N, C-alpha and C positions, 0 to 999 in steps of 0.2 A: 348401695342406696336402697331405700325402701321401695316397695312395689306400688308406685302411683303413676298415673298416666299424664303425659303432657300432650295437649292438643296443639299441633302446629297448623296454623292457617296460612298457607304459603302457595302462591301460584307460580313461582319461578322455580323451574326444575333444578337449576344449578344450586340455588339456595337450599332447597329441600335436600338435595344430595349432600351438601356440606353438613347440614344439621344431622342427617342420618349417619354420616361418617364420624362425626363427633360422638354421637350416641353409641355407635359401635365401639369406639375407642374407650369409652367410659362404662361399657357394659350396660347400657340402658335401652338398647334398640327395641326390646319388647314393650317398652313403656311409652312409645311414641305413636300417636294417632295423627295421620296427616290428612287434611282436607285441602282442596285446591281453590275454593272460592268462598265468598261470604255466605252464600245461600246454603252451601253444604255445611259450613260451620254451624249455622243456626239449626239446620236439620239434625246434626249430630248432638248438639247440646239439648235440644228439645225433643229428641226421639221421634222425628218426623221424616217424611220422604224416604230416601234409601236407608236411613238409620231408624226406621219406625220400630224395629225390634230391639233396639238398644235399651239396656237397663238404665234409665235416667236417674236412678238413685245413686249411681256411681258416676260422679262428676270428675273431670280431670283435676289434678292438683293445681294446674296453671294452664293458661292459654297463651301461647306465643302467637301474636296476631300481626300480620302484615297490614299495611294501610291501603295500598293500591291493589285491590282485588277485583276480579270480574264478578258480575251479577249483583253483589251487594258489597259496598265499600267496607273497609275495615272500621272506619268511624261509625258507620251505621250498625255494623255487627256489635261494636262496643255499646252503642246507645241501646240496642235491644237487649243485650246481656244485662245491663244495669236496670232496665225497665221491668224485667221479669223476676218475680220473687224467687223462682227456682235457681236463678243464676246470678243474682245481683251481688252476692258476696264473693263470687268466683274471681280469683286473681287473674288479671289480664296484663300481660307485658306486651307492649307494642315493640315489635322487632321489625324495623323499617329502614329502607335506604334513604328515606326522605330526611332532608336536613332543613326543611321549611319550618320556620318558627311557628307559623300558624297551625301546622299539623301537630307539633308538640303541645302547644297551648290547648288546642281543641281536644286532643287525646286526654290530657289531664282534666279538662273541664267536664268531659263525659265520664270520668271515673277510672282512667287507666291507673294501674298500680305502679307502672314503671314505663319508661320510654328508652329504648336502646337503639342507637344508630348501628346498623349492620356494618361491621368493619370490612373493608375490602381485602385486606391481608388475611390469608388463610390461618396463620398462627394466631393473629389477634381475634379472628372470628371463633376459632376453636376455644381459646381462652374465655371469651365472652360467654359462649354457650355453656362451657363447663361451670363457670361461676354462677350463671343463672340457674342451672340445674342444682348445684350445691345449695344455693340459697333457698330456692322455692321448694325443693324436695326434702332437704334435711333441716334447715334452720327455721324456716317459716312455719308457724302453726296455723292451721286452718280450722274454722268452726265446722266445716262440712265433713262428713254427711250428717253430723249430729244436729246441726242447725235446722230449725223448722221456721218457715215464714209465719 
């Protein structure tokens, strides 16, 4: 797969470990950036805080965003991504354990590109992550970084 980064915004260590395990299996581990709360996700994307030295001209190919996050909720992160010209076209996949219809509707209302319920079964989880990576890294075409606001 081509060399692009996926930003995983995940506060649950077990889920982070599972995603890393899948990335290792499909040889993508060097392409995964993990942040553990909504505030750090925004810092990473905007090159602020602990990520102040990050080259913000290099955006991730896709953001896998959990909804239930400390500091700043996933829905608020999504709202801020869509409100900023630098990140508004960035693909955001909600990867959540929430099955609440309101979370699904609100996610799409705020501009989510996809909403995936995290499968509990490891085999199903592995397959879901592999399919997401295949689609977002190989099949999907992005206007970034050529796009200018």
